[in-house]
PyMOL commands that place a pseudoatom at each C-alpha (Angstrom):
pseudoatom trace, name=CA, resn=MET, resi=1, chain=A, elem=C, hetatm=0, pos=[-37.417, 91.577, -53.983]
pseudoatom trace, name=CA, resn=SER, resi=2, chain=A, elem=C, hetatm=0, pos=[-39.688, 94.308, -54.906]
pseudoatom trace, name=CA, resn=PHE, resi=3, chain=A, elem=C, hetatm=0, pos=[-43.255, 94.733, -54.152]
pseudoatom trace, name=CA, resn=ASN, resi=4, chain=A, elem=C, hetatm=0, pos=[-44.446, 94.134, -57.707]
pseudoatom trace, name=CA, resn=ASN, resi=5, chain=A, elem=C, hetatm=0, pos=[-42.559, 91.055, -57.709]
pseudoatom trace, name=CA, resn=ILE, resi=6, chain=A, elem=C, hetatm=0, pos=[-44.398, 89.757, -54.528]
pseudoatom trace, name=CA, resn=LYS, resi=7, chain=A, elem=C, hetatm=0, pos=[-48.025, 90.820, -55.622]
pseudoatom trace, name=CA, resn=ASP, resi=8, chain=A, elem=C, hetatm=0, pos=[-47.139, 88.803, -59.202]
pseudoatom trace, name=CA, resn=LEU, resi=9, chain=A, elem=C, hetatm=0, pos=[-46.038, 85.703, -57.212]
pseudoatom trace, name=CA, resn=LEU, resi=10, chain=A, elem=C, hetatm=0, pos=[-49.242, 86.309, -54.876]
pseudoatom trace, name=CA, resn=ILE, resi=11, chain=A, elem=C, hetatm=0, pos=[-51.604, 86.482, -57.887]
pseudoatom trace, name=CA, resn=LYS, resi=12, chain=A, elem=C, hetatm=0, pos=[-50.213, 83.449, -60.071]
pseudoatom trace, name=CA, resn=SER, resi=13, chain=A, elem=C, hetatm=0, pos=[-50.447, 81.370, -56.402]
pseudoatom trace, name=CA, resn=LEU, resi=14, chain=A, elem=C, hetatm=0, pos=[-54.239, 82.911, -56.279]
pseudoatom trace, name=CA, resn=ASN, resi=15, chain=A, elem=C, hetatm=0, pos=[-55.016, 80.990, -59.422]
pseudoatom trace, name=CA, resn=LYS, resi=16, chain=A, elem=C, hetatm=0, pos=[-54.099, 77.783, -57.809]
pseudoatom trace, name=CA, resn=THR, resi=17, chain=A, elem=C, hetatm=0, pos=[-57.694, 76.985, -56.196]
pseudoatom trace, name=CA, resn=ASN, resi=18, chain=A, elem=C, hetatm=0, pos=[-56.569, 74.830, -52.934]
pseudoatom trace, name=CA, resn=LYS, resi=19, chain=A, elem=C, hetatm=0, pos=[-53.937, 77.763, -52.162]
pseudoatom trace, name=CA, resn=GLU, resi=20, chain=A, elem=C, hetatm=0, pos=[-56.597, 80.859, -52.819]
pseudoatom trace, name=CA, resn=ASP, resi=21, chain=A, elem=C, hetatm=0, pos=[-58.208, 79.964, -49.374]
pseudoatom trace, name=CA, resn=LYS, resi=22, chain=A, elem=C, hetatm=0, pos=[-55.406, 79.775, -47.284]
pseudoatom trace, name=CA, resn=ILE, resi=23, chain=A, elem=C, hetatm=0, pos=[-54.077, 83.099, -48.212]
pseudoatom trace, name=CA, resn=ILE, resi=24, chain=A, elem=C, hetatm=0, pos=[-57.125, 84.768, -48.458]
pseudoatom trace, name=CA, resn=SER, resi=25, chain=A, elem=C, hetatm=0, pos=[-57.671, 83.508, -44.664]
pseudoatom trace, name=CA, resn=SER, resi=26, chain=A, elem=C, hetatm=0, pos=[-53.860, 84.429, -44.005]
pseudoatom trace, name=CA, resn=ILE, resi=27, chain=A, elem=C, hetatm=0, pos=[-54.131, 88.245, -45.235]
pseudoatom trace, name=CA, resn=ILE, resi=28, chain=A, elem=C, hetatm=0, pos=[-57.758, 88.368, -43.427]
pseudoatom trace, name=CA, resn=TYR, resi=29, chain=A, elem=C, hetatm=0, pos=[-56.097, 87.122, -39.938]
pseudoatom trace, name=CA, resn=ASN, resi=30, chain=A, elem=C, hetatm=0, pos=[-52.822, 88.879, -40.333]
pseudoatom trace, name=CA, resn=SER, resi=31, chain=A, elem=C, hetatm=0, pos=[-54.759, 92.058, -40.953]
pseudoatom trace, name=CA, resn=ILE, resi=32, chain=A, elem=C, hetatm=0, pos=[-57.226, 91.743, -38.088]
pseudoatom trace, name=CA, resn=ILE, resi=33, chain=A, elem=C, hetatm=0, pos=[-54.077, 90.951, -35.681]
pseudoatom trace, name=CA, resn=ASN, resi=34, chain=A, elem=C, hetatm=0, pos=[-52.158, 94.123, -36.687]
pseudoatom trace, name=CA, resn=ASP, resi=35, chain=A, elem=C, hetatm=0, pos=[-55.041, 96.165, -36.558]
pseudoatom trace, name=CA, resn=PHE, resi=36, chain=A, elem=C, hetatm=0, pos=[-55.638, 95.387, -33.059]
pseudoatom trace, name=CA, resn=LEU, resi=37, chain=A, elem=C, hetatm=0, pos=[-52.093, 95.389, -31.937]
pseudoatom trace, name=CA, resn=ASN, resi=38, chain=A, elem=C, hetatm=0, pos=[-52.134, 99.048, -33.810]
pseudoatom trace, name=CA, resn=ILE, resi=39, chain=A, elem=C, hetatm=0, pos=[-55.553, 100.680, -32.780]
pseudoatom trace, name=CA, resn=LYS, resi=40, chain=A, elem=C, hetatm=0, pos=[-55.956, 98.405, -29.288]
pseudoatom trace, name=CA, resn=LYS, resi=41, chain=A, elem=C, hetatm=0, pos=[-53.106, 97.491, -28.417]
pseudoatom trace, name=CA, resn=ILE, resi=42, chain=A, elem=C, hetatm=0, pos=[-54.517, 94.535, -27.667]
pseudoatom trace, name=CA, resn=ASP, resi=43, chain=A, elem=C, hetatm=0, pos=[-52.445, 91.075, -28.450]
pseudoatom trace, name=CA, resn=ILE, resi=44, chain=A, elem=C, hetatm=0, pos=[-54.822, 88.904, -29.637]
pseudoatom trace, name=CA, resn=LYS, resi=45, chain=A, elem=C, hetatm=0, pos=[-53.133, 85.602, -31.506]
pseudoatom trace, name=CA, resn=TRP, resi=46, chain=A, elem=C, hetatm=0, pos=[-53.820, 83.055, -28.955]
pseudoatom trace, name=CA, resn=LYS, resi=47, chain=A, elem=C, hetatm=0, pos=[-57.859, 84.282, -28.620]
pseudoatom trace, name=CA, resn=ILE, resi=48, chain=A, elem=C, hetatm=0, pos=[-58.945, 83.628, -32.194]
pseudoatom trace, name=CA, resn=ILE, resi=49, chain=A, elem=C, hetatm=0, pos=[-60.354, 79.839, -32.587]
pseudoatom trace, name=CA, resn=SER, resi=50, chain=A, elem=C, hetatm=0, pos=[-60.694, 80.130, -36.482]
pseudoatom trace, name=CA, resn=ILE, resi=51, chain=A, elem=C, hetatm=0, pos=[-61.625, 82.473, -39.371]
pseudoatom trace, name=CA, resn=LYS, resi=52, chain=A, elem=C, hetatm=0, pos=[-63.392, 81.421, -42.216]
pseudoatom trace, name=CA, resn=LEU, resi=53, chain=A, elem=C, hetatm=0, pos=[-64.730, 83.821, -45.319]
pseudoatom trace, name=CA, resn=ASN, resi=54, chain=A, elem=C, hetatm=0, pos=[-67.958, 82.071, -46.974]
pseudoatom trace, name=CA, resn=LYS, resi=55, chain=A, elem=C, hetatm=0, pos=[-68.385, 84.515, -49.775]
pseudoatom trace, name=CA, resn=ASN, resi=56, chain=A, elem=C, hetatm=0, pos=[-68.725, 87.977, -48.075]
pseudoatom trace, name=CA, resn=ILE, resi=57, chain=A, elem=C, hetatm=0, pos=[-69.212, 86.968, -44.774]
pseudoatom trace, name=CA, resn=ILE, resi=58, chain=A, elem=C, hetatm=0, pos=[-65.874, 86.493, -42.757]
pseudoatom trace, name=CA, resn=LEU, resi=59, chain=A, elem=C, hetatm=0, pos=[-66.923, 84.326, -39.837]
pseudoatom trace, name=CA, resn=LEU, resi=60, chain=A, elem=C, hetatm=0, pos=[-64.531, 85.181, -36.762]
pseudoatom trace, name=CA, resn=LYS, resi=61, chain=A, elem=C, hetatm=0, pos=[-64.651, 82.694, -33.510]
pseudoatom trace, name=CA, resn=THR, resi=62, chain=A, elem=C, hetatm=0, pos=[-63.044, 83.777, -30.802]
pseudoatom trace, name=CA, resn=ASN, resi=63, chain=A, elem=C, hetatm=0, pos=[-63.228, 82.393, -27.449]
pseudoatom trace, name=CA, resn=SER, resi=64, chain=A, elem=C, hetatm=0, pos=[-63.613, 85.923, -25.539]
pseudoatom trace, name=CA, resn=PRO, resi=65, chain=A, elem=C, hetatm=0, pos=[-66.871, 87.648, -25.325]
pseudoatom trace, name=CA, resn=ILE, resi=66, chain=A, elem=C, hetatm=0, pos=[-65.066, 90.725, -24.107]
pseudoatom trace, name=CA, resn=LEU, resi=67, chain=A, elem=C, hetatm=0, pos=[-63.074, 90.127, -27.600]
pseudoatom trace, name=CA, resn=ASN, resi=68, chain=A, elem=C, hetatm=0, pos=[-65.819, 90.213, -29.435]
pseudoatom trace, name=CA, resn=SER, resi=69, chain=A, elem=C, hetatm=0, pos=[-67.439, 93.300, -28.004]
pseudoatom trace, name=CA, resn=GLU, resi=70, chain=A, elem=C, hetatm=0, pos=[-63.990, 95.144, -28.869]
pseudoatom trace, name=CA, resn=ILE, resi=71, chain=A, elem=C, hetatm=0, pos=[-64.086, 93.584, -32.595]
pseudoatom trace, name=CA, resn=LEU, resi=72, chain=A, elem=C, hetatm=0, pos=[-67.817, 95.217, -32.889]
pseudoatom trace, name=CA, resn=THR, resi=73, chain=A, elem=C, hetatm=0, pos=[-66.269, 98.490, -31.473]
pseudoatom trace, name=CA, resn=ILE, resi=74, chain=A, elem=C, hetatm=0, pos=[-63.608, 98.792, -34.705]
pseudoatom trace, name=CA, resn=LYS, resi=75, chain=A, elem=C, hetatm=0, pos=[-65.678, 96.619, -37.267]
pseudoatom trace, name=CA, resn=ASN, resi=76, chain=A, elem=C, hetatm=0, pos=[-65.633, 98.929, -39.826]
pseudoatom trace, name=CA, resn=ILE, resi=77, chain=A, elem=C, hetatm=0, pos=[-61.666, 99.351, -39.735]
pseudoatom trace, name=CA, resn=LEU, resi=78, chain=A, elem=C, hetatm=0, pos=[-61.110, 96.026, -39.917]
pseudoatom trace, name=CA, resn=ILE, resi=79, chain=A, elem=C, hetatm=0, pos=[-63.660, 95.211, -42.685]
pseudoatom trace, name=CA, resn=GLN, resi=80, chain=A, elem=C, hetatm=0, pos=[-61.886, 98.755, -44.839]
pseudoatom trace, name=CA, resn=ASN, resi=81, chain=A, elem=C, hetatm=0, pos=[-58.303, 97.348, -43.814]
pseudoatom trace, name=CA, resn=ILE, resi=82, chain=A, elem=C, hetatm=0, pos=[-59.168, 93.927, -44.731]
pseudoatom trace, name=CA, resn=LYS, resi=83, chain=A, elem=C, hetatm=0, pos=[-61.004, 95.317, -48.711]
pseudoatom trace, name=CA, resn=THR, resi=84, chain=A, elem=C, hetatm=0, pos=[-57.826, 97.233, -48.822]
pseudoatom trace, name=CA, resn=LYS, resi=85, chain=A, elem=C, hetatm=0, pos=[-55.199, 94.653, -48.652]
pseudoatom trace, name=CA, resn=LEU, resi=86, chain=A, elem=C, hetatm=0, pos=[-57.161, 92.514, -50.881]
pseudoatom trace, name=CA, resn=ASP, resi=87, chain=A, elem=C, hetatm=0, pos=[-57.642, 94.750, -53.549]
pseudoatom trace, name=CA, resn=ASN, resi=88, chain=A, elem=C, hetatm=0, pos=[-53.842, 94.845, -53.571]
pseudoatom trace, name=CA, resn=ILE, resi=89, chain=A, elem=C, hetatm=0, pos=[-54.019, 91.606, -55.074]
pseudoatom trace, name=CA, resn=ASN, resi=90, chain=A, elem=C, hetatm=0, pos=[-56.770, 92.052, -57.165]
pseudoatom trace, name=CA, resn=TYR, resi=91, chain=A, elem=C, hetatm=0, pos=[-58.839, 89.773, -55.302]
pseudoatom trace, name=CA, resn=LYS, resi=92, chain=A, elem=C, hetatm=0, pos=[-62.681, 91.644, -54.887]
pseudoatom trace, name=CA, resn=ILE, resi=93, chain=A, elem=C, hetatm=0, pos=[-65.374, 91.137, -52.621]
pseudoatom trace, name=CA, resn=ILE, resi=94, chain=A, elem=C, hetatm=0, pos=[-68.353, 93.444, -52.456]
pseudoatom trace, name=CA, resn=ASN, resi=95, chain=A, elem=C, hetatm=0, pos=[-70.074, 94.036, -49.128]
pseudoatom trace, name=CA, resn=LEU, resi=96, chain=A, elem=C, hetatm=0, pos=[-67.581, 92.146, -47.026]
pseudoatom trace, name=CA, resn=ASP, resi=97, chain=A, elem=C, hetatm=0, pos=[-68.751, 91.834, -43.205]
pseudoatom trace, name=CA, resn=ILE, resi=98, chain=A, elem=C, hetatm=0, pos=[-67.757, 90.492, -40.042]
pseudoatom trace, name=CA, resn=LYS, resi=99, chain=A, elem=C, hetatm=0, pos=[-69.996, 87.501, -38.125]
pseudoatom trace, name=CA, resn=LEU, resi=100, chain=A, elem=C, hetatm=0, pos=[-68.982, 86.807, -34.616]
pseudoatom trace, name=CA, resn=LYS, resi=101, chain=A, elem=C, hetatm=0, pos=[-69.640, 82.858, -33.369]
for i in range(1, 101): cmd.bond("trace and resi %d" % i, "trace and resi %d" % (i + 1))
show_as sticks, trace
zoom trace
């Protein structure tokens, strides 16, 4: 299956309201996890409690204050990568930000 076909399927699935939040949250979650593996060489899968998108703010809850400080050090990179991935599926968010709980 080509990239364009996958992209078309994702766009079609975004038209369904309930699945949209799950797909967007999944993209954000995977982006954050992959960025940490690539940049910091840290696996944070087990430290993330929740990720929620509230308009243009990502609410990220972790169980580690040290991880929170690491997130702040690469926050701009995380935001840029998330925006790029969401732009690939035609989902635009202006002034995206990450808030930690």
